C-alpha positions in Angstrom: -55.1 -30.9 -36.0 -53.7 -33.4 -33.6 -50.7 -34.0 -35.8 -50.1 -30.2 -35.9 -50.3 -30.0 -32.1 -47.9 -32.9 -31.7 -45.4 -31.1 -34.0 -45.8 -27.8 -32.0 -45.3 -29.6 -28.7 -42.2 -31.3 -30.0 -40.9 -27.9 -31.2 -41.4 -26.5 -27.7 -39.7 -29.4 -26.0 -36.8 -29.1 -28.5 -36.5 -25.4 -27.8 -36.4 -26.0 -24.1 -33.7 -28.7 -24.6 -31.6 -26.4 -26.7 -31.9 -23.6 -24.1 -30.9 -25.9 -21.3 -28.0 -27.3 -23.4 -26.8 -23.7 -24.2 -26.8 -23.0 -20.4 -24.9 -26.1 -19.6 -22.3 -25.4 -22.3 -21.8 -21.9 -21.1 -23.1 -20.2 -24.2 -24.5 -16.7 -23.8 -28.2 -16.3 -23.1 -29.5 -12.8 -23.9 -31.1 -11.0 -21.0 -34.8 -10.5 -21.3 -35.6 -6.9 -22.4 -39.0 -5.9 -21.0 -39.4 -2.7 -23.0 -39.2 -4.0 -26.6 -42.3 -3.8 -28.7 -44.8 -4.6 -25.9 -46.3 -1.2 -25.0 -49.7 -2.8 -24.5 -48.4 -4.6 -21.4 -47.1 -1.3 -19.8 -49.2 1.0 -17.7 -48.8 4.6 -16.5 -49.9 6.3 -13.3 -50.0 9.7 -11.6 -50.4 10.2 -7.9 -52.8 13.1 -8.6 -54.8 11.1 -11.2 -53.7 13.6 -13.9 -53.3 12.3 -17.5 -50.5 9.8 -17.9 -50.2 7.6 -20.9 -47.6 5.3 -22.6 -46.9 4.9 -26.3 -44.5 2.9 -28.4 -41.7 5.1 -29.8 -39.7 3.9 -32.7 -37.9 7.2 -33.2 -36.1 7.7 -29.9 -34.5 4.4 -29.2 -31.5 3.2 -27.2 -31.9 -0.6 -27.2 -33.6 -2.6 -29.9 -36.1 -1.0 -32.3 -38.5 0.8 -29.9 -38.8 2.3 -26.5 -41.7 3.1 -24.1 -42.7 6.8 -24.1 -44.5 8.3 -21.1 -46.4 11.6 -21.5 -48.0 13.2 -18.5 -49.7 16.4 -17.3 -49.1 15.5 -13.7 -47.2 17.7 -11.2 -46.9 14.9 -8.7 -45.2 11.5 -8.6 -45.7 10.0 -12.1 -44.3 6.9 -13.7 -44.7 3.6 -15.6 -45.3 0.0 -14.5 -44.5 -3.2 -16.1 -46.5 -5.2 -16.5 -49.6 -3.2 -15.6 -51.3 -6.5 -14.6 -48.5 -7.2 -12.0 -48.1 -10.8 -13.1 -44.5 -10.8 -14.3 -43.5 -13.7 -12.0 -39.8 -13.2 -12.8 -37.1 -15.0 -10.8 -34.4 -12.3 -10.2 -32.8 -14.0 -7.2 -29.7 -14.8 -9.2 -29.4 -11.4 -10.8 -27.2 -8.5 -9.5 -28.7 -5.4 -11.1 -31.7 -3.8 -12.8 -30.5 -1.8 -15.8 -32.5 0.6 -17.9 -32.1 3.8 -20.1 -34.1 7.0 -19.4 -34.5 10.1 -21.6 -36.5 13.0 -20.2 -37.8 16.3 -21.5 -39.0 18.6 -18.7 -40.3 22.1 -19.6 -40.0 23.1 -15.9 -36.2 23.1 -15.8 -35.1 26.1 -13.8 -38.2 26.2 -11.6 -37.2 26.5 -7.9 -33.6 26.4 -8.9 -33.8 22.9 -10.2 -31.6 22.4 -13.2 -33.7 19.5 -14.5 -37.2 20.5 -13.3 -37.5 17.4 -11.2 -37.8 17.6 -7.4 -36.4 15.3 -4.8 -34.0 12.4 -5.4 -35.1 10.8 -8.7 -35.8 8.4 -10.4 -37.3 6.0 -7.8 -37.6 2.4 -8.7 -39.9 -0.2 -6.9 -39.9 -3.9 -7.4 -43.2 -5.5 -6.3 -42.9 -9.1 -5.4 -45.3 -11.8 -4.1 -44.5 -11.0 -0.5 -43.8 -7.3 -0.5 -41.7 -4.7 -2.3 -38.2 -3.2 -2.6 -37.9 0.5 -3.3 -34.6 2.0 -4.5 -34.1 5.7 -4.0 -30.9 7.6 -5.2 -29.1 9.9 -2.8 -29.5 12.8 -5.3 -31.3 13.8 -8.5 -29.9 11.5 -11.2 -31.8 12.8 -14.2 -30.4 14.7 -17.2 -32.8 16.3 -19.7 -32.5 15.8 -23.4 -30.0 13.0 -23.1 -30.0 9.3 -22.5 -28.9 8.2 -19.0 -28.1 4.6 -18.1 -29.1 3.4 -14.7 -27.7 0.2 -13.1 -29.3 -0.4 -9.8 -27.8 -3.0 -7.5 -30.6 -5.2 -6.3 -28.9 -5.4 -2.9 -28.8 -1.6 -2.7 -25.7 0.4 -1.9 -24.5 3.9 -0.9 -25.8 5.4 -4.2 -29.2 3.6 -4.2 -30.8 3.2 -0.8 -33.0 0.1 -0.6 -36.1 0.0 1.6 -38.6 -2.8 1.9 -42.2 -3.2 2.7 -43.5 -6.6 3.9 -41.3 -9.6 3.1 -40.2 -9.1 -0.5 -38.8 -12.1 -2.5 -36.7 -11.4 -5.6 -37.4 -15.0 -6.7 -40.9 -13.8 -7.7 -40.9 -10.2 -9.1 -44.4 -9.3 -10.2 -43.9 -5.7 -11.3 -41.2 -3.0 -12.1 -42.1 0.6 -11.4 -40.1 3.7 -12.5 -41.2 7.0 -11.0 -40.3 10.7 -11.0 -41.8 13.9 -9.6 -41.6 17.3 -11.4 -42.0 20.9 -10.3 -45.0 22.5 -11.8 -46.8 20.2 -14.2 -46.0 17.9 -17.1 -43.0 16.1 -18.7 -42.2 13.3 -21.1 -39.9 10.4 -20.7 -38.6 7.5 -22.8 -37.7 4.2 -21.0 -35.7 1.6 -22.8 -33.5 -1.5 -22.3 -35.2 -2.6 -19.1 -33.4 -5.8 -18.0 -32.3 -7.8 -15.0 -28.6 -8.3 -15.3 -26.1 -11.0 -14.2 -23.4 -8.4 -13.9 -22.6 -4.7 -14.5 -22.6 -3.5 -18.1 -22.5 0.3 -17.7 -19.7 2.9 -17.9 -19.4 6.6 -18.5 -17.1 8.5 -20.8 -15.6 12.0 -20.3 -14.0 13.7 -23.3 -11.0 16.0 -22.8 -9.8 18.6 -25.4 -5.9 18.7 -25.5 -4.4 22.1 -26.2 -0.7 22.4 -27.0 0.9 25.9 -26.4 4.0 25.4 -28.5 5.7 28.7 -27.4 5.0 30.4 -24.1 6.8 33.3 -22.5 10.3 32.8 -24.0 10.5 29.3 -22.6 11.9 26.5 -24.8 9.4 25.5 -27.5 7.6 22.2 -27.3 8.9 19.5 -29.6 7.6 19.8 -33.1 6.3 16.2 -32.8 4.7 16.9 -29.4 1.6 14.9 -30.3 3.6 11.8 -31.2 5.7 12.2 -28.0 2.7 12.9 -25.7 0.0 10.7 -27.2 1.4 7.3 -25.9 1.3 8.8 -22.3 -2.3 10.0 -22.8 -3.2 6.5 -23.9 -1.7 5.2 -20.7 -3.7 7.7 -18.7 -6.9 6.5 -20.4 -6.0 2.9 -19.6 -5.1 3.9 -16.0 -8.5 5.3 -15.3 -10.3 2.5 -17.1 -8.4 -0.2 -15.2 -8.6 1.3 -11.7 -12.3 2.3 -12.0 -13.1 -1.3 -12.6 -13.9 -0.6 -16.2 -16.5 2.0 -15.4 -14.8 5.3 -16.3 -13.4 6.0 -19.8 -11.4 9.2 -20.2 -10.7 10.0 -23.9 -8.3 12.8 -25.0 -9.3 14.3 -28.3 -7.2 12.8 -31.0 -7.4 16.1 -33.0 -5.6 18.4 -30.5 -5.4 22.2 -30.8 -2.0 23.8 -31.5 -1.5 27.3 -30.4 1.7 28.6 -32.2 1.9 32.3 -31.6 4.5 33.4 -29.0 2.9 35.7 -26.5 4.3 36.7 -23.1 0.8 37.3 -21.8 0.1 33.6 -22.1 2.0 32.7 -18.8 1.3 34.4 -15.5 3.6 34.9 -12.6 2.8 31.4 -11.2 4.2 29.9 -14.4 1.1 28.5 -16.2 -1.0 29.6 -19.1 -3.6 32.0 -18.0 -7.2 30.8 -18.0 -8.5 33.9 -19.8 -5.9 33.3 -22.6 -7.1 29.7 -23.0 -10.7 30.9 -23.1 -10.0 33.6 -25.7 -7.9 31.4 -27.9 -10.4 28.5 -28.0 -13.4 30.9 -28.7 -11.4 32.4 -31.5 -11.0 28.9 -33.0 -14.8 28.3 -32.8 -15.0 26.0 -29.7 -18.3 26.2 -27.9 -19.4 26.3 -24.3 -19.4 22.8 -22.7 -18.4 21.1 -26.0 -16.0 19.0 -24.0 -16.0 17.7 -20.5 -12.6 19.2 -19.7 -9.7 21.1 -21.3 -6.1 20.1 -20.8 -3.3 22.6 -21.6 0.3 21.4 -22.2 3.1 23.9 -22.3 6.8 24.3 -21.3 5.6 25.8 -18.1 6.9 24.0 -15.0 3.5 24.5 -13.3 0.9 21.8 -13.0 -2.5 22.7 -11.7 -6.2 22.1 -11.9 -8.5 25.1 -11.6 -11.9 25.4 -10.1 -12.6 28.4 -12.3 -13.7 26.9 -15.7 -13.3 27.8 -19.3 -15.9 27.6 -22.1 -18.9 27.8 -19.9 -18.6 25.2 -17.1 -15.7 23.2 -18.6 -13.0 22.4 -16.0 -9.5 23.4 -17.0 -6.1 21.9 -16.0 -2.5 22.4 -17.1 0.4 20.1 -17.4 4.0 21.3 -17.8 5.9 19.3 -20.4 8.9 17.5 -19.0 11.6 15.8 -21.0 11.1 12.9 -18.5 7.9 11.6 -20.0 7.2 9.5 -16.9 6.7 12.7 -15.0 4.2 13.8 -17.6 2.3 10.6 -17.0 2.2 11.1 -13.2 1.2 14.7 -13.5 -1.6 14.2 -16.0 -3.1 11.4 -13.8 -2.8 13.6 -10.7 -4.2 16.8 -12.2 -7.1 15.0 -13.9 -8.0 13.5 -10.5 -8.7 17.1 -9.4 -10.9 17.5 -12.4 -12.9 14.4 -11.4 -13.2 15.9 -8.0 -14.7 19.0 -9.6 -17.1 16.9 -11.6 -18.7 15.4 -8.5 -18.7 18.7 -6.5 -20.2 20.8 -9.3 -23.0 18.2 -9.9 -24.0 18.0 -6.2 -22.8 14.5 -5.8 -21.0 13.1 -2.8 -17.4 14.5 -2.5 -14.8 12.7 -4.6 -11.7 12.2 -2.3 -9.1 14.9 -2.9 -5.8 13.9 -4.6 -3.9 15.6 -1.8 -4.1 13.6 1.4 -3.9 16.7 3.6 -6.8 18.3 1.9 -8.8 15.1 2.2 -8.1 14.7 5.8 -9.0 18.3 6.6 -12.4 17.7 4.9 -13.0 14.3 6.5 -12.5 12.4 3.3 -11.0 9.1 2.5 -7.2 8.9 2.5 -5.9 5.5 1.4 -2.8 3.7 2.6 -0.9 4.4 -0.5 2.4 4.8 -2.2 3.4 7.8 -4.2 1.9 9.7 -7.2 -0.1 7.5 -9.4 -0.3 4.8 -6.8 -2.2 7.2 -4.5 -4.5 8.3 -7.3 -5.2 4.6 -8.2 -6.3 3.8 -4.7 -8.6 6.8 -4.6 -10.3 5.7 -7.8 -10.7 2.2 -6.6 -12.1 3.4 -3.3 -14.7 5.5 -5.1 -15.9 2.5 -7.1 -17.9 1.9 -10.3 -21.3 2.7 -8.8 -20.2 6.3 -8.0 -18.6 6.8 -11.5 -21.9 5.7 -13.1 -23.6 8.6 -11.4 -21.6 11.0 -13.7 -23.8 9.8 -16.6 -26.6 11.9 -15.1 -24.4 15.0 -15.2 -23.0 17.2 -17.9 -19.5 15.8 -17.1 -19.8 12.4 -18.8 -21.9 10.3 -21.2 -23.6 7.0 -20.2 -22.6 4.0 -22.3 -22.8 0.2 -22.0 -20.6 -2.6 -23.2 -21.2 -6.2 -24.2 -19.9 -8.7 -21.6 -21.0 -12.3 -22.4 -19.7 -14.0 -19.3 -20.7 -11.1 -16.9 -17.2 -10.8 -15.4 -17.0 -7.0 -15.8 -14.6 -7.1 -18.7 -16.1 -6.1 -22.1 -15.8 -8.5 -25.1 -14.4 -6.5 -28.0 -11.4 -4.3 -28.9 -12.9 -0.8 -28.9 -12.1 -0.1 -25.2 -8.7 0.2 -23.5 -8.9 -3.2 -21.7 -11.1 -6.0 -23.1 -11.3 -9.8 -23.2 -9.8 -9.6 -26.7 -6.9 -7.4 -25.6 -6.2 -9.5 -22.6 -6.4 -12.7 -24.6 -8.9 -14.1 -22.2 -12.1 -15.9 -22.9 -15.3 -13.9 -23.3 -17.3 -17.0 -22.3 -15.5 -17.8 -19.1 -15.1 -15.6 -16.0 -12.1 -17.5 -14.8 -10.4 -19.5 -17.6 -7.3 -20.4 -15.6 -9.3 -21.5 -12.5 -7.2 -19.6 -10.1 -10.2 -18.1 -8.3 -9.8 -14.6 -9.8 -12.2 -13.3 -12.3 -10.9 -11.7 -15.5 -11.7 -8.3 -14.0 -9.8 -9.1 -10.8 -6.9 -10.3 -12.9 -6.9 -7.0 -14.9 -6.9 -4.9 -11.7 -4.0 -6.7 -10.0 -1.7 -3.8 -10.6 -2.2 -0.1 -11.2 -0.7 -0.3 -14.7 -0.9 -4.0 -15.4 -2.7 -7.1 -14.5 -2.0 -10.8 -13.9 -2.3 -13.3 -16.7 -5.9 -14.5 -17.0 -4.7 -17.6 -18.7 -2.2 -18.6 -16.1 -3.0 -19.5 -12.5 0.5 -18.4 -11.3 1.5 -15.3 -13.2 4.8 -14.7 -11.5 5.7 -18.4 -11.5 6.6 -18.4 -7.8 4.6 -21.5 -7.1 1.7 -19.6 -5.4 -1.7 -19.4 -7.0 -2.6 -15.8 -8.0 -5.6 -15.7 -5.7 -3.5 -16.7 -2.7 -0.4 -14.6 -3.6 -0.1 -11.3 -1.7 2.0 -9.9 -4.7 0.9 -12.0 -7.7 2.9 -9.7 -10.1 6.2 -10.1 -8.3 8.1 -13.3 -7.6 9.6 -12.0 -4.4 10.3 -13.0 -0.8 8.7 -10.3 1.3 10.7 -11.2 4.4 13.8 -9.1 5.2 16.3 -11.5 6.8 18.5 -10.4 9.6 22.2 -11.1 9.4 25.7 -9.8 8.8 26.1 -7.7 5.6 28.7 -5.4 4.1 28.2 -2.7 1.5 31.6 -3.6 -0.1 30.9 -7.3 -0.4 29.7 -8.9 -3.7 26.0 -8.3 -4.0 25.5 -12.0 -4.7 26.2 -12.6 -1.0 23.3 -10.4 0.0 19.8 -12.0 0.6 17.9 -12.0 -2.7 14.3 -10.9 -2.7 13.7 -11.8 -6.3 14.2 -11.1 -10.0 11.8 -8.8 -11.8 11.2 -7.7 -15.4 9.0 -4.6 -15.7 10.4 -1.3 -16.9 12.1 -1.0 -19.3 10.3 -3.9 -21.0 12.4 -7.0 -21.3 15.1 -5.9 -18.9 15.7 -7.9 -15.7 16.6 -6.6 -12.3 17.7 -8.5 -9.2 16.5 -7.0 -5.9 18.4 -7.7 -2.6 17.2 -6.7 0.8 18.6 -7.5 4.3 19.2 -5.9 7.7 21.4 -6.0 10.7 21.2 -4.2 14.0 22.2 -0.8 12.5 21.3 -0.8 8.8 18.7 -1.6 6.3 20.5 -2.9 3.1 18.9 -2.4 -0.3 20.7 -3.5 -3.4 19.9 -4.0 -7.1 21.6 -5.4 -10.1 20.1 -4.0 -13.3 20.8 -4.3 -16.9 22.7 -1.5 -18.7 24.8 1.4 -17.4 22.4 3.1 -15.1 23.7 6.2 -13.3 21.2 6.6 -10.5 19.2 4.4 -8.2 16.2 5.8 -6.2 15.0 3.8 -3.2 11.7 4.9 -1.7 10.9 3.8 1.8 7.7 3.8 3.8 8.7 2.7 7.4 5.6 1.1 9.0 4.2 0.3 5.5 1.2 2.4 6.5 1.1 4.5 3.3 3.6 6.9 1.9 1.4 9.9 2.8 1.1 8.9 6.4 3.6 10.0 9.0 6.6 12.2 8.5 9.1 9.3 8.2 9.0 8.5 4.5 12.2 8.7 2.5 13.6 9.0 -1.0 17.3 8.0 -1.1 19.1 8.5 -4.4 22.5 7.0 -5.0 24.4 8.7 -7.9 27.8 7.9 -9.5 29.2 10.6 -7.1 27.5 9.3 -4.0 24.2 10.3 -2.4 22.3 13.1 -4.0 21.6 15.6 -1.2 19.0 17.3 -3.4 17.0 14.1 -3.7 17.3 12.6 -0.2 14.5 14.0 1.7 11.9 13.6 4.4 8.3 14.1 3.2 6.3 15.6 6.1 2.7 14.6 6.0 -0.1 13.4 8.3 0.9 15.1 10.5 4.3 16.7 10.5 6.4 17.0 13.7 4.3 20.0 14.7 1.1 18.0 14.3 0.0 20.0 11.3 -1.3 18.3 8.1 1.0 19.2 5.3 2.9 17.9 2.3 6.2 19.8 2.6 9.4 18.2 1.5 12.2 18.8 4.0 15.8 18.3 3.0 17.9 16.3 5.4 21.7 16.1 5.7 23.3 13.0 4.2 24.9 11.4 7.2 25.5 7.8 8.2 24.6 6.4 4.8 26.8 4.0 2.8 26.7 3.3 -0.9 28.5 1.6 -3.7 27.9 1.6 -7.4 29.7 -0.7 -9.9 29.1 -0.8 -13.7 30.6 -3.9 -15.3 29.8 -6.2 -18.2 26.5 -4.6 -19.3 25.2 -4.6 -15.7 25.1 -2.0 -12.9 25.0 -3.0 -9.2 23.9 -0.6 -6.5 24.3 -1.3 -2.8 22.9 1.0 -0.1 23.1 0.9 3.7 20.4 3.0 5.3 20.9 3.7 9.0 18.2 2.9 11.4 16.5 6.0 12.8 13.7 6.6 15.4 12.9 9.8 13.5 12.1 7.9 10.4 10.5 5.0 12.4 13.1 2.7 10.9 13.8 0.6 14.0 14.9 -2.7 12.5 13.1 -4.9 15.0 11.2 -8.1 14.3 7.9 -7.4 12.7 9.1 -4.1 11.3 7.1 -3.4 8.1 8.6 -1.3 5.4 7.1 -0.3 2.0 9.8 -0.4 -0.6 10.0 1.0 -4.1 13.2 0.8 -6.3 13.8 2.6 -9.6 16.6 3.5 -11.9 17.0 7.0 -13.2 18.8 8.2 -16.3 18.6 12.0 -16.5 17.1 13.3 -19.7 16.6 9.8 -21.0 13.2 8.8 -19.8 13.0 5.8 -22.0 15.8 4.2 -19.9 14.2 5.2 -16.6 12.8 2.0 -15.0 11.3 0.4 -12.0 11.9 -3.0 -10.4 8.2 -3.0 -9.3 5.4 -1.1 -11.1 6.2 2.6 -11.2 4.9 4.3 -8.0 4.1 1.0 -6.3 5.5 0.4 -2.8 5.7 -3.3 -1.9 5.5 -4.2 1.9 8.4 -6.2 3.4 8.7 -7.5 7.0 11.8 -7.9 9.0 12.4 -11.4 10.5 15.1 -13.1 12.5 16.3 -10.1 14.5 17.1 -10.7 18.2 14.1 -10.1 20.3 14.5 -7.0 22.4 11.0 -6.8 23.7 8.6 -9.5 24.8 5.5 -7.4 25.3 2.5 -8.3 23.1 2.3 -6.6 19.7 -0.6 -4.1 19.4 -3.4 -5.4 17.2 -6.1 -3.3 15.6 -8.6 -6.1 16.2 -8.0 -6.4 20.0 -9.6 -4.3 22.7 -7.4 -3.0 25.5 -8.3 -1.9 29.0 -6.8 0.9 31.0 -3.1 0.4 32.1 -2.6 -2.4 29.4 1.0 -2.2 28.0 1.8 -3.2 24.5 4.6 -2.7 21.9 4.3 -1.1 18.5 7.1 -0.5 16.0 9.8 -0.9 18.7 8.2 1.4 21.3 6.2 0.7 24.4 2.8 2.2 25.0 0.3 2.2 28.0 -3.4 2.5 27.5 -5.0 5.2 29.7 -8.5 3.9 29.2 -10.4 1.3 27.1 -9.5 1.5 23.4 -10.0 -0.4 20.2 -8.4 0.1 16.8 -6.6 3.3 17.8 -3.0 2.9 16.6 -0.6 3.9 19.4 1.8 6.1 17.4 -1.1 8.1 16.0 -3.0 8.3 19.2 -0.4 9.1 21.9 0.0 12.3 23.8 -1.5 14.3 26.6 -5.0 14.2 25.2 -4.9 10.8 23.5 -5.5 7.3 24.8 -1.9 6.0 24.6 1.1 7.0 26.6 4.5 6.6 24.8 6.8 4.9 27.3 9.9 5.0 25.0 11.9 2.2 23.4 10.6 -1.3 24.0 13.4 -3.1 25.8 11.4 -4.4 28.8 
């Protein structure tokens, strides 16, 4: 007997040593699952003392081989507790989330207008610790009957899960986990599974979209016979776009077996130019599609209209249309943008907090978030990032998405395998190390460095500019973000202009030199690109405050014949000159611009001189910040259309070295100002009428605003 005990003790010591060794070596340690095969340790309760019991369920399982099944006759707060003896003594101080799966069957659905039969914001989770307790309450009902929903509750609480405390709780000693819900009328059942404290988020949701191609609509040109082969790569990019920018929490999949509608019918297209909703509804029903079979329906046709509709098809299924363009890049932008409206409808129709509108003016008018953003997909990317993974996970409790989880050994937010759009395997990064290149960025942060691409998780300096990725303001671009002041000439060799950097983005493998400079009268933008490129588009955001802010943002297009008057425009937004929120493009006359294009030896050089303008807030004074985007355009040859930076990205540049014309202090958002204080901002002088903090002078000047515009800042 003694010998046997000695062997057992040695085995225990060896096991502890192996566990410690695995931790030191960075090997994965599986999180403890509290709901696996231990129903005897669980307890059930009901606030009205009605029947409430727990059972082991091997039939309805989401994690492992069994779940905990609750059956109750209660009509009040009812739930489960683990362990019933409240002696868990678990150290959760180093954990980030509590995760678990929940499946409910509530016969009271529909009572009092409740879709689920549950009343109040549910489920409610309480962690009882040695010194007190934390209770986590969602801001809406997050229960979906007859379907598994995954919950990932941040232990610190957040805007989706409100944390309240009693006493002095201590996560280093969690004694009990309680999961509770309250039904209308009486009685429901629930299965609980996969209850774990987590070192990092694991959950995501998936929305499935049915793609419908209308090959022939209203005498318009037919879609290409190989439309699926043409369009599918862009749909894959849309999937990757949402996955990347949601922090790998939202997967959008477009059905790989699309519907083809071949019959020509003039009734398909209405006066606005898109396929009628009732036609889509009828055609899909005739083909046997059912209500709510998909989370959304996407229609592609030769129509020039792009729209998302609040009126659904197939029950409550949102519907959006995308007009097919020969320029496939436009198809990508449009699909991203229109689907953002669909996501908006997902949140609104499920009673969740408002998802920010894809149109800044709409968002502003409804008091929603409007990001400092570039154009098109850049705007949508920033909306998605602002919304955040915790909000996207809420969709798992709706009819708009399905809850799922991924394996993530090193808890960096990037899944291990290859079955998702971006994973450790696809990135070539280590699934056992959050930061293999030791640059201070996790693999998730590396993946999210750009809206379409990320930094290299295996190289500390992706753009090889000598600056660590973590410290680099633009880690994707080896550029000088200062615009030097000097003497420039449009007709001089471009090599004499200040060089911002050399990029290689789109088309893949091609290189482009970017040149930016300024003098007292002009901003100079030049590019030397590979191939015979006919057009160069320069997008400017004077003030670098976001392309959808102000009415001073510009597109300037230089063509072989000069400036394209149909492309050079002022985009009036937030607000326009009349103070009205709008998104109306206004054509401007092409005056005062200079341009030169030379194609030679397999290269094309473009040189533009853009005149300074108070109207466009392009003042060319020290500290002037300008968002810049530069792209080449080959009409009808989208594969040759490229961008020096990521498509739709506007990179901020700052003017330096110009003669000082004003010595007043620059306005700062962090500094308070008393009445009669005079400052400068963007080349203008402003006087504060009363105390102010973080009210930007150009957006808060006028008769009824805090700042008075005193004109040009020349002292």
